[in-house]
C-alpha positions as CSV (number, residue, x, y, z in Angstrom):
1,M,-11.1,7.0,-11.9
2,T,-13.7,4.3,-12.4
3,T,-12.6,1.5,-14.8
4,V,-14.2,-1.7,-15.9
5,T,-12.1,-4.6,-17.2
6,L,-13.8,-7.0,-19.6
7,N,-12.2,-10.3,-20.3
8,V,-12.9,-9.8,-23.9
9,S,-10.5,-9.0,-26.8
10,P,-10.3,-5.2,-27.2
11,V,-10.8,-5.8,-31.0
12,V,-14.2,-7.4,-30.3
13,V,-15.2,-4.6,-28.0
14,N,-14.1,-2.0,-30.5
15,V,-16.1,-3.6,-33.4
16,V,-19.2,-4.0,-31.2
17,T,-18.8,-0.3,-30.0
18,D,-18.5,0.9,-33.7
19,A,-21.5,-1.2,-34.8
20,L,-23.5,0.2,-31.8
21,L,-22.6,3.7,-32.7
22,I,-23.6,3.2,-36.4
23,V,-27.0,1.8,-35.3
24,L,-27.5,4.7,-32.9
25,A,-26.7,7.1,-35.7
26,L,-29.2,5.5,-38.0
27,V,-31.7,5.6,-35.2
28,W,-31.0,9.3,-34.7
29,I,-31.5,10.0,-38.3
30,W,-34.8,8.0,-38.3
31,L,-36.1,9.8,-35.2
32,T,-35.3,13.3,-36.4
33,R,-36.8,12.5,-39.9
34,T,-39.9,11.1,-38.3
35,L,-40.3,14.1,-36.1
36,S,-39.9,16.3,-39.0
37,T,-42.6,14.6,-40.8
38,L,-45.0,14.8,-37.8
39,E,-44.3,18.6,-37.5
40,V,-45.1,19.1,-41.2
41,K,-48.3,17.2,-40.9
42,R,-49.5,19.2,-37.9
43,D,-48.7,22.5,-39.6
44,L,-50.5,21.4,-42.8
45,R,-53.4,20.0,-40.9
46,L,-53.9,23.2,-39.0
47,G,-53.3,25.4,-42.1
48,R,-50.2,27.0,-40.8
49,K,-47.1,28.0,-42.6
50,V,-44.4,25.3,-42.4
51,F,-41.2,26.5,-40.7
52,S,-38.9,24.2,-42.7
53,F,-39.2,21.1,-44.8
54,E,-35.7,19.9,-44.0
55,R,-34.8,17.3,-41.4
56,I,-34.9,18.4,-37.7
57,G,-31.3,18.3,-36.3
58,S,-29.6,19.3,-39.5
59,Y,-28.1,22.7,-40.2
60,E,-30.4,23.1,-43.2
61,Y,-33.5,22.9,-41.0
62,F,-32.3,25.9,-39.0
63,E,-30.9,27.8,-42.1
64,K,-34.0,27.4,-44.3
65,G,-36.4,28.2,-41.4
66,R,-34.6,31.4,-40.4
67,S,-34.4,32.5,-44.2
68,K,-38.2,31.9,-44.5
69,L,-38.9,33.8,-41.3
70,T,-36.7,36.8,-42.6
71,Y,-38.4,36.7,-46.0
72,L,-42.0,36.5,-44.7
73,Q,-41.3,39.2,-42.0
74,A,-39.9,41.6,-44.5
75,R,-43.1,41.3,-46.5
76,D,-45.4,41.5,-43.5
77,M,-46.9,38.1,-44.4
78,L,-46.8,36.6,-40.9
79,E,-49.2,37.0,-38.0
80,R,-48.2,37.6,-34.5
81,N,-48.8,34.0,-33.6
82,D,-46.9,32.8,-36.6
83,V,-43.9,34.9,-35.6
84,R,-43.9,33.6,-32.1
85,R,-44.2,30.0,-33.5
86,F,-41.3,30.6,-35.8
87,H,-39.2,31.8,-33.0
88,V,-40.0,28.7,-31.0
89,H,-39.1,26.5,-34.0
90,T,-35.8,28.4,-34.3
91,A,-34.9,27.7,-30.8
92,F,-35.9,24.1,-31.1
93,S,-33.8,23.8,-34.3
94,V,-30.7,25.2,-32.5
95,V,-31.2,22.7,-29.6
96,A,-31.6,19.8,-32.1
97,F,-28.6,20.8,-34.1
98,L,-26.5,21.1,-30.9
99,F,-27.7,17.5,-29.9
100,T,-26.5,16.4,-33.4
101,L,-23.1,17.9,-32.8
102,A,-23.0,16.4,-29.2
103,L,-23.6,12.9,-30.7
104,V,-20.6,13.4,-33.1
105,S,-18.5,14.5,-30.1
106,L,-19.6,11.7,-27.9
107,H,-18.4,9.2,-30.5
108,A,-14.9,10.6,-30.0
109,L,-15.3,10.5,-26.2
110,I,-16.4,6.9,-26.4
111,D,-13.4,5.9,-28.5
112,Y,-11.1,7.7,-26.1
113,G,-12.6,5.9,-23.1
114,L,-12.0,2.5,-24.7
115,D,-8.5,1.1,-23.7
116,F,-6.8,-2.2,-23.7
117,G,-4.6,-4.0,-21.2
118,T,-3.4,-7.5,-20.4
119,N,-4.8,-10.0,-18.0
120,T,-2.2,-12.5,-16.6
121,S,-3.4,-15.6,-14.9
122,L,-1.7,-18.8,-13.9
123,D,-2.6,-21.7,-16.2
124,G,-0.9,-24.6,-14.3
125,S,2.0,-25.1,-16.8
126,V,5.5,-25.2,-15.5
127,A,8.9,-24.3,-16.8
128,P,12.4,-24.2,-15.3
129,Y,14.0,-20.8,-14.5
130,Q,17.4,-19.8,-13.3
131,V,17.4,-18.3,-9.7
132,L,20.0,-18.0,-6.9
133,T,20.6,-20.2,-4.0
134,F,22.9,-20.3,-1.1
135,A,26.1,-22.4,-1.8
136,P,29.2,-22.4,0.4
137,N,32.2,-21.1,-1.6
138,S,35.6,-20.5,-0.2
139,E,36.8,-18.8,-3.4
140,V,36.4,-15.3,-1.8
141,N,38.7,-16.3,1.1
142,A,41.3,-17.7,-1.4
143,L,41.2,-14.4,-3.4
144,L,41.6,-12.4,-0.2
145,R,44.6,-14.4,0.9
146,D,46.2,-13.9,-2.5
147,Y,45.3,-10.3,-2.4
148,D,46.9,-9.9,1.0
149,R,49.9,-12.0,-0.1
150,M,50.5,-10.1,-3.4
151,V,49.0,-6.7,-3.3
152,R,50.1,-6.0,0.3
153,S,53.6,-7.4,-0.4
154,D,56.6,-5.3,-1.6
155,E,58.7,-8.3,-2.4
156,F,57.1,-9.4,-5.6
157,C,60.2,-9.1,-7.7
158,Y,62.2,-11.2,-5.3
159,Q,60.0,-14.3,-5.5
160,G,61.6,-15.7,-8.6
161,L,58.4,-15.6,-10.6
162,T,60.0,-14.0,-13.7
163,E,63.5,-13.8,-15.1
164,N,63.4,-9.9,-15.2
165,E,63.7,-8.0,-12.0
166,D,63.4,-4.5,-13.3
167,V,60.6,-2.5,-14.9
168,I,59.0,-5.6,-16.6
169,C,58.7,-7.3,-13.1
170,R,57.1,-4.3,-11.5
171,R,54.6,-4.1,-14.4
172,L,53.7,-7.7,-14.0
173,G,53.2,-7.2,-10.3
174,I,50.7,-4.3,-11.0
175,S,48.9,-6.6,-13.5
176,V,48.6,-9.3,-10.9
177,D,47.1,-6.8,-8.5
178,D,44.6,-5.7,-11.2
179,V,43.5,-9.3,-11.8
180,L,42.9,-9.9,-8.0
181,R,41.1,-6.6,-7.5
182,R,38.8,-7.1,-10.5
183,N,37.9,-10.6,-9.5
184,L,37.2,-9.6,-5.9
185,R,35.1,-6.7,-7.1
186,E,33.0,-9.0,-9.4
187,T,32.4,-11.6,-6.7
188,M,31.1,-9.0,-4.4
189,N,28.8,-7.3,-6.9
190,F,25.4,-8.3,-5.6
191,G,25.2,-5.5,-3.0
192,H,26.5,-3.1,-5.7
193,V,23.5,-4.0,-8.0
194,I,21.0,-3.5,-5.2
195,F,22.3,-0.1,-4.2
196,Q,22.4,1.1,-7.8
197,A,18.7,0.1,-8.5
198,A,16.8,3.3,-9.3
199,T,13.4,1.8,-8.5
200,L,12.1,-1.4,-6.9
201,T,11.4,-3.3,-10.2
202,T,14.7,-2.3,-11.8
203,F,16.2,-5.2,-9.8
204,D,13.0,-6.7,-8.5
205,A,14.4,-8.8,-5.7
206,I,13.2,-6.9,-2.6
207,D,10.4,-8.7,-0.9
208,H,10.0,-6.5,2.1
209,M,11.6,-3.3,3.3
210,E,11.1,-1.2,6.5
211,F,12.6,2.3,6.9
212,D,12.2,5.4,9.1
213,Y,12.1,9.0,7.9
214,V,11.7,12.5,9.1
215,P,8.8,14.4,7.4
216,M,9.6,18.0,6.9
217,Y,7.1,20.8,6.0
218,V,8.7,23.1,3.4
219,G,5.7,25.2,2.4
220,S,5.2,29.0,2.8
221,D,2.4,28.7,5.4
222,A,4.0,29.8,8.7
223,S,1.1,28.3,10.7
224,K,1.9,24.8,9.5
225,D,4.6,22.4,10.8
226,S,5.7,18.9,10.2
227,E,2.6,17.6,11.9
228,V,0.6,18.2,8.8
229,C,2.9,15.8,6.8
230,K,0.9,12.7,6.8
231,M,2.2,9.8,4.6
232,K,-0.2,8.7,1.8
233,A,-0.5,4.9,1.5
234,Q,0.0,3.2,-1.9
235,Y,-1.7,0.0,-2.7
236,S,-1.0,-2.3,-5.6
237,A,1.4,0.2,-7.1
238,L,3.4,-0.9,-10.1
239,D,6.7,0.4,-8.8
240,F,8.4,2.4,-6.0
241,D,11.5,4.7,-6.2
242,G,11.8,5.4,-2.5
243,T,9.9,8.8,-2.6
244,L,6.9,8.9,-0.4
245,E,3.7,10.8,-1.2
246,F,1.9,13.0,1.4
247,E,-1.8,13.5,1.9
248,N,-3.7,16.7,1.0
249,G,-1.0,17.7,-1.5
250,E,1.1,19.3,1.4
251,A,4.5,20.8,0.6
252,C,6.4,18.2,2.6
253,E,9.8,16.5,2.1
254,Q,11.0,13.2,3.1
255,Q,14.4,13.7,5.0
256,G,16.7,11.5,7.2
257,T,15.7,8.2,5.6
258,Y,17.3,5.1,7.2
259,L,16.8,1.4,6.5
260,R,15.5,-0.7,9.4
261,S,15.2,-4.0,7.7
262,L,15.5,-5.5,4.2
263,T,14.2,-8.8,3.0
264,I,15.6,-10.1,-0.4
265,D,14.0,-12.9,-2.4
266,L,16.6,-14.9,-4.3
267,R,14.4,-14.7,-7.5
268,V,17.3,-13.3,-9.4
269,R,19.7,-14.8,-11.8
270,S,23.4,-14.4,-12.3
271,V,24.6,-12.9,-15.5
272,E,28.2,-13.3,-16.8
273,N,28.6,-10.6,-19.3
274,A,32.1,-11.7,-20.3
275,V,34.8,-14.0,-19.4
276,L,38.2,-12.5,-20.4
277,G,41.7,-13.9,-20.3
278,T,44.9,-12.1,-19.5
279,Q,46.0,-11.5,-23.0
280,S,49.6,-11.8,-21.9
281,H,51.7,-14.9,-22.0
282,S,54.2,-13.7,-19.4
283,L,51.4,-12.7,-17.0
284,E,49.7,-16.1,-17.6
285,E,53.0,-17.8,-16.6
286,V,53.2,-15.8,-13.4
287,L,49.6,-16.4,-12.4
288,T,50.0,-20.2,-13.1
289,K,53.0,-20.2,-10.7
290,L,50.9,-18.3,-8.1
291,D,48.0,-20.8,-8.6
292,I,45.7,-17.8,-9.4
293,S,43.2,-17.9,-12.2
294,G,43.7,-15.3,-14.8
295,S,40.0,-15.3,-16.1
296,I,38.1,-12.2,-15.3
297,R,34.4,-12.8,-15.0
298,Y,32.3,-9.6,-15.3
299,R,29.3,-10.7,-13.2
300,S,25.9,-8.9,-12.7
301,F,22.5,-9.9,-11.5
302,A,19.0,-9.5,-13.1
303,S,15.5,-10.4,-12.3
304,T,14.4,-13.9,-13.4
305,K,10.9,-12.7,-14.3
306,D,9.6,-12.4,-17.8
307,E,6.2,-11.9,-19.5
308,F,5.1,-15.4,-18.2
309,Q,4.9,-14.3,-14.5
310,L,2.3,-12.2,-13.0
311,R,3.0,-8.4,-12.6
312,T,4.9,-7.2,-9.5
313,L,2.6,-5.2,-7.2
314,V,3.9,-2.9,-4.3
315,D,2.2,-1.7,-1.2
316,V,3.8,1.3,0.6
317,T,2.1,2.0,3.9
318,P,2.9,3.8,7.1
319,V,3.6,1.8,10.2
320,S,1.4,3.2,13.0
321,A,2.8,1.0,15.7
322,P,6.4,0.3,14.8
323,T,8.6,-2.3,16.7
324,G,10.6,-0.6,19.5
325,A,11.1,3.1,20.1
326,T,11.4,5.9,17.5
327,P,12.9,9.3,18.2
328,E,10.6,12.3,18.3
329,G,9.5,13.4,14.8
330,V,10.5,10.1,13.1
331,Q,7.9,8.1,11.3
332,V,8.2,4.5,10.0
333,A,7.0,3.1,6.7
334,E,7.2,-0.3,5.1
335,V,7.2,-1.8,1.6
336,R,5.5,-5.0,0.9
337,V,6.0,-6.6,-2.5
338,N,3.9,-9.2,-4.2
339,S,6.4,-10.5,-6.9
340,G,3.7,-12.5,-8.8
341,I,6.1,-15.5,-8.9
342,A,4.6,-18.9,-8.0
343,Y,6.9,-21.9,-7.4
344,A,5.9,-25.2,-8.6
345,S,7.3,-26.8,-5.4
346,G,8.7,-25.3,-2.3
347,G,8.7,-21.7,-1.2
348,Q,10.7,-18.6,-1.3
349,Q,14.4,-18.5,-0.4
350,L,14.8,-15.3,1.5
351,L,17.7,-13.3,2.9
352,R,16.6,-10.9,5.7
353,I,19.0,-8.2,7.1
354,T,17.9,-6.2,10.1
355,D,19.5,-3.2,11.9
356,L,18.7,-4.5,15.3
357,G,19.5,-1.4,17.3
358,R,17.5,0.9,15.0
359,R,14.4,-1.3,15.2
360,R,14.7,-1.6,18.9
361,D,15.8,1.8,20.2
362,G,15.6,4.0,17.1
363,V,19.4,4.3,16.8
364,A,21.9,1.7,15.6
365,V,24.3,2.0,18.6
366,D,23.7,-0.5,21.5
367,S,25.1,1.2,24.6
368,E,24.9,-2.1,26.6
369,F,27.9,-3.5,24.7
370,S,31.4,-2.0,25.1
371,L,35.2,-2.7,24.7
372,S,37.5,-3.3,27.6
373,R,40.2,-0.6,27.9
374,K,43.5,-1.3,26.0
375,S,46.6,0.8,26.2
376,F,49.9,0.3,24.4
377,K,53.0,2.1,23.4
378,R,54.4,2.6,19.8
379,D,56.9,4.4,17.8
380,G,56.5,7.0,15.1
381,A,54.4,10.1,15.5
382,V,51.3,11.3,17.1
383,C,49.6,10.5,13.9
384,L,50.6,7.7,11.5
385,D,49.4,7.1,8.0
386,E,48.2,3.6,8.6
387,E,45.2,1.6,7.3
388,R,45.5,-1.5,9.5
389,F,45.3,-1.8,13.2
390,D,45.8,-5.0,15.2
391,M,43.3,-5.2,18.0
392,D,43.4,-7.4,21.2
393,V,40.6,-6.5,23.4
394,K,37.6,-8.0,25.2
395,L,34.0,-7.5,24.2
396,M,31.8,-6.7,27.1
397,F,28.0,-6.9,27.7
398,R,26.9,-4.8,30.8
399,G,30.4,-5.0,32.1
400,N,30.8,-8.8,31.6
401,E,32.9,-10.4,29.0
402,C,31.1,-12.2,26.2
403,G,33.9,-12.5,23.7
404,E,37.2,-11.2,22.5
405,I,38.4,-9.4,19.4
406,I,41.8,-10.4,18.2
407,Q,41.6,-9.2,14.6
408,T,42.9,-6.5,12.3
409,A,40.7,-3.4,12.1
410,H,40.7,-0.7,9.4
411,L,42.0,2.8,10.3
412,D,40.4,5.5,8.3
413,R,42.1,8.8,9.2
414,C,44.0,10.5,12.0
415,D,43.3,14.1,13.4
416,V,45.7,16.1,15.4
417,V,43.8,17.5,18.4
418,Q,45.0,20.3,20.6
419,G,44.3,19.6,24.2
420,E,45.6,19.6,27.8
421,S,47.2,17.0,30.0
422,F,47.8,17.1,33.7
423,V,51.5,17.1,34.8
424,D,52.2,16.8,38.5
425,E,54.7,19.8,38.7
426,S,53.1,22.0,36.1
427,G,49.3,21.3,36.3
428,W,47.4,21.4,33.1
429,V,49.7,21.9,30.1
430,K,49.0,22.2,26.4
431,T,49.4,18.9,24.7
432,E,49.0,17.5,21.2
433,F,46.9,14.4,20.8
434,G,46.4,12.2,17.7
435,V,42.9,10.6,17.3
436,H,42.7,7.7,14.8
437,R,39.4,6.6,13.6
438,G,38.8,2.9,13.1
439,R,36.3,0.4,12.1
440,L,35.8,-3.4,12.4
441,E,33.1,-5.9,11.6
442,L,32.8,-9.5,13.0
443,L,30.3,-12.2,12.5
444,F,29.0,-14.2,15.5
445,S,26.9,-17.4,15.2
446,E,23.7,-17.4,17.2
447,G,24.8,-20.0,19.7
448,E,28.2,-18.8,20.9
449,G,29.4,-16.1,23.3
450,C,28.2,-12.6,22.2
451,G,26.0,-14.2,19.5
452,A,24.0,-16.0,22.2
453,V,23.7,-12.8,24.1
454,V,22.5,-10.9,21.0
455,R,20.1,-13.7,20.2
456,E,18.5,-13.4,23.6
457,R,18.5,-9.6,23.5
458,Y,17.0,-9.2,20.0
459,G,15.3,-12.6,19.5
460,G,11.9,-11.0,19.1
461,Q,13.0,-9.4,15.9
462,L,14.0,-12.6,14.2
463,Q,11.7,-14.7,11.9
464,P,10.5,-18.0,13.3
465,G,12.4,-20.9,11.9
466,S,15.2,-18.9,10.3
467,K,18.8,-19.6,10.4
468,A,20.6,-16.5,11.8
469,A,24.0,-14.9,12.4
470,F,24.9,-11.5,13.9
471,V,27.4,-9.0,12.5
472,M,28.9,-6.6,15.0
473,G,29.8,-3.2,13.6
474,L,32.5,-1.4,15.7
475,Q,33.4,2.2,15.3
476,F,36.2,3.3,17.6
477,E,38.9,5.8,18.0
478,V,42.5,5.4,19.3
479,I,44.0,8.4,21.0
480,C,47.8,8.8,21.2
481,V,50.1,11.3,22.9
482,R,53.9,11.5,23.3
483,S,55.0,9.7,26.3
484,E,56.2,12.0,29.2
485,D,59.1,9.9,30.3
486,T,60.7,9.5,26.7
487,S,60.6,11.6,23.6
488,D,60.5,8.8,21.0
489,K,57.6,6.8,22.3
490,F,53.9,7.4,22.2
491,D,51.2,6.2,24.6
492,C,47.9,5.1,23.0
493,V,44.6,3.9,24.3
494,Y,41.2,2.7,22.9
495,G,38.1,1.3,24.3
496,L,37.1,4.5,26.2
497,D,34.2,6.9,25.6
498,T,36.2,9.8,27.0
499,A,40.0,10.0,27.8
500,T,42.0,12.3,30.1
501,R,45.8,12.4,30.4
502,R,46.9,12.6,34.1
503,S,50.4,12.2,35.4
504,G,51.5,10.0,32.4
505,N,48.4,7.7,32.6
506,W,45.1,7.5,30.7
507,T,42.1,7.9,32.9
508,T,38.3,7.9,32.2
509,A,35.9,10.8,32.8
510,S,35.7,10.3,36.6
511,I,36.5,13.5,38.4
512,P,38.2,13.4,41.9
513,D,36.5,15.0,44.8
514,N,36.9,18.8,45.3
515,E,38.1,19.2,41.7
516,E,36.4,21.4,39.1
517,A,34.7,19.8,36.1
518,L,37.1,19.2,33.2
519,N,36.7,21.3,30.1
520,G,36.8,20.2,26.4
521,L,40.5,20.5,26.2
522,Q,41.2,18.2,29.2
523,L,38.4,15.7,28.6
524,I,38.4,14.4,25.1
525,S,35.4,12.5,23.7
526,L,36.1,9.3,21.8
527,K,34.0,7.1,19.8
528,S,33.5,3.5,20.9
529,D,30.2,2.5,19.3
530,I,29.0,-1.1,18.9
531,S,26.0,-2.0,16.8
532,W,24.4,-5.3,15.6
533,V,23.0,-6.5,12.3
534,S,21.2,-9.8,12.0
535,V,21.5,-12.0,8.9
536,E,18.8,-14.5,8.4
537,A,18.3,-17.2,5.8
538,I,14.7,-18.3,5.4
539,G,13.7,-21.3,3.4
540,S,17.2,-22.7,2.9
541,D,19.0,-25.7,4.2
542,P,20.3,-24.8,7.7
543,V,23.5,-27.0,7.2
544,I,24.4,-25.1,3.9
545,V,23.6,-21.8,5.5
546,E,25.8,-22.6,8.4
547,E,28.7,-23.2,6.1
548,V,27.9,-20.0,4.2
549,F,28.1,-18.0,7.5
550,N,31.4,-19.7,8.4
551,N,32.9,-18.4,5.1
552,M,31.6,-15.0,5.7
553,Q,33.0,-15.1,9.3
554,E,36.5,-16.0,8.0
555,A,36.5,-13.2,5.5
556,L,35.6,-10.6,8.1
557,A,37.9,-12.0,10.8
558,L,41.0,-12.4,8.7
559,H,40.6,-9.9,6.0
560,Y,38.4,-7.1,7.1
561,P,40.6,-4.1,5.9
562,D,40.5,-5.6,2.4
563,V,36.8,-6.4,2.5
564,Q,36.1,-2.8,3.7
565,W,38.0,-1.4,0.8
566,Y,35.4,-3.0,-1.6
567,T,32.4,-2.3,0.5
568,N,32.7,1.2,1.9
569,R,30.6,4.1,0.9
570,V,33.3,5.2,-1.7
571,A,33.0,1.8,-3.4
572,M,29.1,1.5,-3.0
573,R,26.3,3.9,-2.8
574,G,25.2,2.5,0.4
575,R,21.4,3.3,-0.1
576,V,18.5,1.1,-0.9
577,L,15.9,3.2,-2.8
578,G,17.2,6.3,-1.0
579,A,17.3,4.8,2.5
580,L,20.8,4.9,4.1
581,V,22.0,1.6,5.3
582,H,24.2,0.9,8.3
583,F,27.8,0.2,7.3
584,P,27.8,-3.6,8.2
585,I,24.9,-4.2,5.8
586,M,27.1,-3.1,2.9
587,S,29.7,-5.8,3.9
588,V,27.0,-8.4,4.5
589,L,25.5,-8.0,1.1
590,S,28.8,-8.1,-0.6
591,L,29.9,-11.3,1.2
592,V,26.6,-13.0,0.7
593,S,27.2,-12.3,-3.0
594,T,30.2,-14.6,-2.9
595,Q,28.1,-17.4,-1.4
596,L,25.4,-17.6,-4.1
597,E,25.3,-19.8,-7.1
598,Q,22.7,-20.3,-9.9
599,A,20.2,-23.0,-9.6
600,S,17.1,-24.1,-11.6
601,R,13.6,-24.0,-10.1
602,N,10.3,-24.8,-11.7
603,L,7.9,-21.8,-11.8
604,L,4.2,-21.8,-12.7
605,L,3.6,-19.9,-15.9
606,A,0.8,-17.5,-16.7
607,N,-1.2,-16.6,-19.7
608,R,-1.2,-13.0,-20.9
609,D,-4.6,-12.2,-22.5
610,E,-5.5,-8.9,-23.9
611,V,-8.5,-7.4,-22.2
612,A,-10.6,-4.4,-22.9
613,I,-10.6,-1.6,-20.3
614,I,-13.7,0.6,-20.2
615,R,-12.8,3.9,-18.6
616,A,-15.2,6.5,-17.2
617,E,-15.2,8.5,-20.4
618,Y,-16.6,5.6,-22.3
619,I,-19.3,4.9,-19.8
620,A,-20.3,8.6,-19.6
621,G,-20.2,9.1,-23.4
622,L,-22.4,6.0,-24.1
623,F,-24.8,6.9,-21.3
624,A,-25.2,10.4,-22.7
625,L,-25.6,9.1,-26.3
626,L,-28.3,6.6,-25.2
627,S,-30.1,9.3,-23.1
628,I,-30.3,11.7,-26.0
629,C,-31.7,9.0,-28.3
630,A,-34.1,7.8,-25.7
631,L,-35.2,11.4,-25.0
632,F,-36.0,11.9,-28.8
633,A,-37.6,8.5,-29.0
634,V,-40.1,9.4,-26.2
635,L,-40.7,12.8,-27.9
636,V,-41.4,11.2,-31.3
637,A,-43.6,8.5,-29.8
638,L,-45.7,11.1,-28.0
639,R,-46.1,13.2,-31.2
640,F,-46.9,10.1,-33.3
641,L,-49.5,8.9,-30.8
642,Q,-51.0,12.4,-30.8
643,E,-51.1,12.7,-34.6
644,K,-52.5,9.2,-35.0
645,R,-55.3,9.9,-32.5
646,I,-56.2,13.2,-34.2
647,M,-56.3,11.5,-37.7
648,R,-58.4,8.7,-36.5
649,R,-60.9,11.1,-35.1
650,A,-60.9,13.1,-38.3
651,G,-61.4,10.1,-40.4
652,Y,-58.7,10.6,-42.9
653,A,-54.9,9.8,-43.3
654,M,-52.1,11.9,-44.5
655,R,-48.7,11.1,-46.0
656,V,-46.1,13.8,-46.2
657,P,-43.0,13.5,-48.5
658,T,-39.7,13.5,-46.6
659,T,-37.2,13.8,-49.4
660,T,-36.8,15.9,-52.5
661,T,-37.5,13.0,-54.8
662,E,-40.8,12.3,-53.0
663,W,-41.8,15.9,-53.3
664,I,-41.2,15.9,-57.0
665,N,-43.0,12.6,-57.5
666,S,-45.9,14.0,-55.6
667,A,-46.0,17.1,-57.6
668,L,-46.0,15.1,-60.8
669,S,-48.7,12.7,-59.5
670,P,-51.7,12.3,-62.0
671,N,-54.1,12.4,-59.1
672,L,-52.7,15.9,-57.9
673,R,-52.7,17.2,-61.5
674,G,-56.2,16.1,-62.3
675,G,-57.5,17.5,-59.0
676,K,-58.8,14.0,-57.8
677,Q,-59.2,13.5,-54.2
678,D,-60.0,10.5,-52.1
679,G,-62.3,11.3,-49.3
680,E,-60.1,9.2,-46.9
681,Y,-56.7,10.0,-48.1
682,F,-54.8,13.2,-48.9
683,E,-51.3,13.3,-50.4
684,W,-49.4,16.5,-50.0
């Protein structure tokens, strides 16, 4: 829809518009009155019966004329030409009355088409605003150590922290656990706020976002498929909720949406909603002995923007030539945000997170990386209810070691699988296997071991001049079986894609010569997937960023099971505007949250002026109004010139009353009563 913005106050435009409408209304009355006079003059000059003495365009003109026509026709006082002329006047009166109604209606249309808005422009003034900046903070690691020391410990009541070693002691232990859990949750809240944002401007920190999706045609036309689902680009939109629009109004849905990269501008501020104490003297004493702060800070984040910044504008466009490969049927889109924030000095401080595998190959897993095989024996059962798993394994790239993993991973669940193992004397026999699912994340700097390999492999996806680190996401499975040589030991192995049990040993999927292919019971598929996510800081001090990455690295390396507990998909939504994120991104955002502090930066301010917005309805209504008035003005001018020329040739002038008062005055005129006439002037 066509709109015109005028840098004028809407009040001024409204007053001018009303004044113009009043003038046009007066002009319309004058034109119709003049035309009525000219018509009466012609009828009187020609000695014809006058259709109506009322003003043309009024209902009275039509109503009096029709009444006169009916009266004269009933008494057979009209000739055929007069009847035809009266009918023409009737049609003309209807048209003129409709024009009058149209003028009134156009007034309403013009008022509807006049709107108002705001025009925001930078005026050069500056004011300090609270934003976030990177700041190394080891508090999260201290909290994680306390959490591991206290929550994971079953010896709380034996540490001499309190005189009571019964129910009161256990209750104090639970309270200490709650304090640690709440403080950890609040320090990692940045990612939670991003995932919970319903629209882009709800949090207003996203600077750029790229995601892939699968368009699906869901209409009833069997001749159409997903090929008709073409994304419709959006430019300078005021918001975006993650839902794409499709061209031609096709019945399409956006399915399988995954995040490829996310750039966050630290143009947000930290909000501490409340700082609460323990409200218990005995608990405070215990926390003091443990050197743990009892204050609970409820922390959140909000946009630093207010009415003195320019409006956020969003472009959502398809990516016709995306970086790397995309699976068949997958489309890529990007979101570019103009935040409207102008820094008085310096530039943006950005955090960019990229799913490197998805942007390169269309899937997150990088098959070039693998784990070395690791087997071990343990007690217990084929499946154990454990959440922590100590790993000691080599990290390989194309068969060569680039690093080692000596950390504690998180175990999710264990499934009992019925399969077969090969025993020398008996052949393939039914066997019960236990398959544990595990997960681990580690951060590597860009200049060491596997980090250097990842930098070289994915360097084309990094931003020039950024300080980067790489987070490895490992999803693996440990398979266990009861040992053949003893009944109380279990043989386990991990680091394999497939596992087969042969003669008391674990083997891979290789099949000896002259042997039939193994079936699904003999060859068990295992997960051993490695993926990489890059973390880049742009516009920040590299030295500070290096310390930030070191703190994040320590948290993942020493306390991953506890970090995972706060950052998994149960604790967090794990979607950014509907786009599913790869699991390491959730941990990255949460740990970045612990390394941010509030700082003051000067921003340029903008003036917000009210402006008038002229919509198409206003333009169309005013044009129609002026056109009608101009048409009648031309008609009146032609009739006036015609009458003036005839009167000049005839050598006399004529004045016709136009109001009731003038008619009465004319009737009472002494000249008319005495029958006096002027040879050059007639008054009717």
